[in-house]
N, C-alpha and C positions, 0 to 999 in steps of 0.2 A: 621257340615255345611250342610245346606239344598241346594237343587237344585237352588232355587231362589237367594240365596246369592252367589252361585258359578257363576251365570251369571253376577252379578253385579261386581264381582271382576275380571272378565276375562279381559286380556289386550286388549286395543284398537289398531287399526291399526295406524301406524305413520302418522302424518299430514305432507303433502308436505311443504317444506320450503317456497315456494312462498305464500301459504295461511297463514302459521303461522306468517309471517313477515308483512302481510297487516293489517293496523289498521282497527278497526271496523267501524269507521266513514269516511273511505276513499271515496272520490267522485267517482261516476260511470264514466266510460270511454265513455259511450254512449252520443252522442250529442242530440239525439232524443229519445223519449220514444219508447218502443218496440210496434209496431203496431199490433203484434199478441195478445196482452193482451185484445183487444176489437174487436168486429166484424167489417168487412170491410163495410164502409157506401156505400149507393147506388151511390152517386156522390162524388168522391174524385179525388185528383190529379192523383192517380194511374189509375183510371177508364178512365180519360180523356186523360192522356199523357202516357199511357202504364204502366203496372204493371207486376207482376209475378204470381199472384194467379190464377191458371187455374181452380181449383176445390176445393171443401171443403175437409178438412182433415178427417173428420169422417162422416160416412154415416148418423148418426142420426142428423147431423147439416145441411144436404143438403137442406131440405125444408126451404125456407125463407132466404137463405144466398146469399150474393153478392160476385162476383168474379171480378178480374181485367181483365182477358183475356178470351175471348169467343172462343169456338172451331169452326172448319170449317163447321160443320153441321148447327150451328146457323147462321153463316155468309151466307151459301147457302140459308137457309130459308128466311132470311132478304132480300137478293138480289133478290130472286125469287118474293117476295111480292112487292118490289119496281118495278121490271120489269113488273109484271102483272098489277100494278097500272098504269104505263106509257102506256101499251097496251090498258088498259081500257080507258084512257084519249084520246088516238089517235082514237080508235073506236068510242067513244062518239062524238068527233068532226066530224068524217067522216059521221056518221049517221045523225047528226044535219045538215050537209051541203047538205044532200040529202032529207031533209024534215022531218026527224025524230024529236021526241020531248023527252026532258029530263023528266024522271019520278020523280027524286029527287028534291023536291021544293027548298032545300038549294042550290044545284048546279045550278038550273035554275035561282035563284036570283043572283048568282055570274055571270052567263053567260049574264044576262040582264043588268049588271052594265056598260058594254061598248061593243063596236063593236069588240073588239079584244079578242082572247081566252087566252092571257097571264095571266090575273088574275085567270082564272079557272085553268090553268096548274100549276101556282105557288102555289095556295092554295091547290090543290089536291096533288101535289108532296111533299110540305113541311109538310102538315098535316099527310099524311101517313108515311112519313119519320120519323117524330117525334114520332108518335104513335108506329111505328115499333122499333125505338131505345129504347123507354121506355119498350116495351115488351122484348127486348133482354137484357137490363140491369137487369130486374127482372125475368130472365129465370128460377131461382130456386124457384119461387112461382107457385103453381099449376094454378091459374087463368091466369098467363102470358103464361105458356106453352099451355094451352087450347086456349088462345087468338091467339097465333102465328099459331096454327094448324087451327083454325076456319077461320082466315083471309086468310091463304094460300088456303084452300079448297074453300072458298067463291070466291076468285079472280079466281081460276081455273075454277069453274063452270061458273062464269061471262064471262071468255074468251071463253068457249064453246058456251055460248049464243051469244056472239058477232060473232063467226065464223058461227053459224047457221043463224044469221041475215045477215051476209055478203053474204051468198049463195042466199038469197032472193034479196039482193041489186044487185047482178050480173045478176040475171035472169030478173029483172025489167028494167035494162038498155038496 
């Protein structure tokens, strides 16, 4: 008897009774397909109404993956961007009321649409909010991470510029 035939004739472990009794064509007890069989989509009911996936399971899958739950650091960055956007809008309206001019032609077009600043505030807040939400949802993509960082740094520099201009506004009054 050779070693190969000895392996074939070796006794197998006993099969549990529950598995042996189950017919081969038995229907699955799951009502829904296993969502782990395919990647999490960017927009899903889990992303919109709460999910459980906080991070990717394997490090090699991290780049380009979508998750359901975002961490506190991403939330802090998104809230900081929205807060800095609101401060930018407030400073813009303040400087325009003191004779300043808007350098962005698109924003100037919105400001010229009516005598009230609400269209400007609504467009600016909703626009940045949607862009920031898209960057948060796609946070595991390198361009989105760069985008969040660039927007945060850009708005921080812009706030410093507004504070510098505010110093000149106070001295002129």
